[in-house]
N, C-alpha and C positions, 0 to 999 in steps of 0.2 A: 496216509497222513504222517507228519513228523511226530517224533516222540513228545510226550507231555512232560513239561518241566515243572516240578512241584517243589515248593519250599515248605519245610515243616517248622512251625512255631511251637516250641516245647521240646526240651532235650531230656525229659524224665523218662519214666518207664513206658508211658503210652507213646511218646514220641519215638522211642526205640522200637516198640512193637510196629508202629506204622512204617518206619524206615525199613524194617525187615520185610514187611509185606510188599512194599514197593520194589524191593530188591529182586523179587520173583516175577516182576512184570517187565518183559522186554521192551514195552512201549513207553516206559516211564523212566525219567531221570530225576533223582533228588538233587536239586540245584543248591540247596543250603539247608542247614539246621541251626536254629538259634534258640536260646533259652528265654530269658526275660530282658534282654538288652534292648531298650527302646530304640536306640539309634540304629542298631543292626536290623531290628524288625522293620523299621520304616524303610530302610534301604532295600530289603528283600521285597517288600510290598511294592515299591516304586520301580523295580527292575523290569525293563521291557521284555527280557528274555525268559521271564517266569510266567507260566500260564495259570497256575493255581496255588493256593495257600491252604495248607492242612494245619488246623488249629488244635493243638494238644495242650493248651495252657489251662489253668484253673478257670472254672465256669464264671467266676465273678469278673474276669477281665476279657471274656470272649467278645463282648460288645465293642471294646476299645480297639480291637484289631480286625474283627470281621467286617465292620462297616468301612473302614479305610481300604481294606483289601478289595472289597466289592467296588467301591468308588474308583479304585485304580484299575478296574477292568479285569480283575482276577476272579476265577471260579474259586469257591471256598468249600472245603469239607471241614466241619466242626464237630468235635467230640461232644458227647452228651454229659450232662444236660446242656442244651443250647444256651440257656440263661437261667438265672434265678429269679428274674423279674420279667413279668409278662410284657410290659411296655418295651423293654429292651429287646426281647425276642421278636416282637412285632416290627420294631424298627429295623432289625437285621433282615427279616423277611422282606420288608418293603424296599430296603436298599438293594436287595438282590433283584427284585422285580424291576426297579427303576433302572438298574445298570444292565439288565438283560443278561445276567450271569447266574450260574448255578449256586445255590446254597444248600448243600447236602449235609445231613446230620447223622452222627454215629448211633443210630437206633439198632444196636447190635443184635438184638434177638431176632430181627427180621432176616438176619444172615446166618443164624444158627439152624442147622438142618432139622432138628426135632421140632422147633417152634414153627418153622415153615411147613413141615409136614402136617401139623395139626391145623394150621390155617387153611391148607389145601383141602383137608378132610372136611372142615367146617363149610368151606365154600361149595364142595361137591355134594354134601348132604348124604353121602354114602352110609353113614352110621346114624342117620337121623339128626334131630336138632341138637345143637350144643346147649346143654342145660346149665352148666356152671364151670368155672375155672377157679382153682386155688393156686396162687403162686407164692414163692418165698425166696428171700434173698437175705441170708443170715451171716453176719460178720461181727467182728469185735473192734472195729476201727475207732470207736469212741472211747475206748480205754486208753489211758496214757501209756501203758506198757505194751500195747498191742504191736506186733511185729510189722503190720502193714498200716499203722496209723500215719496219716499225713495231715499237717496243720490246716491245709486248705479244704479238706473234706467237710461237707456240710450236713444239713439235716437229712435223715434217711428218706424223707418224702421226696427229695430231689436227687440226692446222691445215689440212692438205690432204687426207689420205687419208679422212677422215670422209665426205666427199661420195661418193667412189668406193666405199668399203666399203658405204655405204647402197645405191648403185646395184646393186652385185654381189649384196648380200643380197636386194634386191627381186626380182631375176631368178632367183637360184640357191638361196636359202635358206642354212641354217647349214652351214658347211663341216665336213668330217671332220677335216681337219688344216690347220694354218697354219704356214708357215716364213717366215723373213725375215732379211735382212742389210742392212747400212747402210754407206755411206761417211760418215766422221765429220769434224767440225770439229776444229781443233787442240785445243780444250778438251774434246774427247771426246763432244760432243753429236752425235746423228745428223743428217746434213745431206741425204743422199739415201737413200731406202729402197726396197727391192723386197720385196714380200710375195707369196707363192704360196699360194693356197687350193685345197685338193683336195676333190672331191665324188665321190659314188658314180658308178660307171660310167666312170671316167677323165676326167670333166669337170673343168675347172680354171679358175682366174682368176688373173691377175697384175696387181697394183696397184703402180704406181710413182709416187713423189712426190719432188720435189727442191726444196730451197731454195738449191742451190749452182750453178745455171746462171750463166754469166758475166753480170754486171750489165747488159751491153748487149743481151742477148737478151730477146725478148719472152716474157711469160708465155703458156704454151700448155697447152691441155687437150684430151684426146681419148680415144677408145676404138675398139677393133675387137672386134666380136662375130661369132663363127664359128658358124654353124648347119650342119646336115648338107647343106643344099642352097643356102646363100647366106652371104655375108659382108657385114657393114655396117661402115662406117668413118666416124668423125666427128672433125673437128679444128676447134678455135677458137684463133685467134691474137690476143692482145690487144696489138697494136702500134699501133692507131689506134681512133678512136671513130666509128661503132660497130665492134666487133671483126669480123674476117673469119672466116667459118665455111664449112665444106663438110660434106656428108653424102651418102654414096654407098652403093650396093648393087651387089654382083657376084654373078651366078648363071651356072653352066655356063661356056660359052666366050664369053659376052657380056662386053665390057669394062665396067668400073665406070661406073655412070650415076647422076646425081643423084636423090635421094629428096626429093620435095616434101612439106614439112611446114609447119604454120602458123608464121608468124613473129610471136611475141609476147614481150614482155619477161617473162622468167621470174619476176622479183620481183613484177610485177603479178599474174601467175598465182597464185603461192603466197599472196600477201596477200589477193587477192580470195577465194581459197578459205577463208582464215581468217575473213573477214567472212561468207562464205556459211555457214560452220559455226556462227558466232555466231547467225545468223538461222535456223538449222535447215534450210538448203537443201543441205548437202553432208555427206558422211560424213567425220568427223574422223580416221578410221583412217589415211589416207594419210600425214599429217604428224604423227601422234601421238608423244608422248614415248617410247613403247616402241620406235618405229622408230629414234629417235636413240640410245637405250640399246643397241640391237643393234649399231649402227655403232660406238659407243664401245667396246663389248666387243671388237670386232675390232681397233680401234686399240690398246687395252691389251694384247691378245694379241700384237700385232706388237711392241710394246715389250718384252714378256717374251721373245719369240723372238729378238729382236736381242741382248738381254743373254745369253741362253743360248748363242747362236752365238759371241759374243765370249768367254764363259767357256770354251767348248770349245776 
C-alpha cells in the first residue's frame, strides 16, 4: 500500500512530539503542520491527497475540527481528552461511524509498557484477582508561576485524570459507585482531586490528580496495582530528559524486584497503531472513541461528586 499522508493540527509541544514520532515511520509522510489558522486548517482538511488528520489542539476546539475532517473523508487521531463535553464527544464518535472513518484517541497509558503489562497480568489471572489500583498524576500547572503552565489547561478531572480513568476502566470495567473530593483554588476551582471507585466484591480504585504541587516539584505519574498474590508499582518522574521510571513487582516475602518490559516511546506506539489501523493491520477497538467517552464519563461523574460533596 502507498504511504499514509497525515496533516497535524497543532504546532505546539504535542504537535512536535507527534511529528517526531511519524518521522520514524517509513510508511508515513507528514503533509502539513498548522497551528490555529482556520483558513489553513480548512485547506488541509479538504485536500484530496491527505489521508488522515492528527489533532493536537486544545480540547475545547477538538469538536470544531474533528467533525469536518471526518465529513471530508479523513481518518482522525485526536489527543486526549477527546472533549470536555459529553455531547460533543458523542457527536464526534457518531460522525466517524457515519463517515466510515477511524476516530482514534490518544489514550496514552494503553501504549506505556508498564500499564500494558499489568493489564495482561490481570487478564491472565496468573497472580489471582486484581483487588485494587491506586494511581496518581501530580503536577503544578495551576500555579501562575509554574514552568509548564498553559492557559488552555483545564480541570484536573479531565486534564489529568482522563488517562488514569481509562487505565482503571481498561482493567476493572464500570464502577458501581464513585465518590470524590477536592482541594480548591482561591477562585473555587478544583486544584487537587481524589476519586474513589467501588466495584463488586470489595474491589476498588483510587485516582488522584493535582495541579497544585509546588512549582519547583517535578511532574510525577504512577500506580500501584494490588493482586491477591502480587503487587506492582510504577513511578515516572519528569525531572529530566528522558524521564526516570521504575517498575517493580513484589510477591510473598521476596523484596520488590524490577519488571523488565520493552522500552518504547509510547507516542510512537499509539501513532504506529493508528497507521496500522488505517492499513487494516490492527484492531481499532483499543483506542476507539468509545474508550475515550467512557473515561470522560468518569471525569464528569467526578465533577458532579465534588459538587455534591461541597453542597453537603
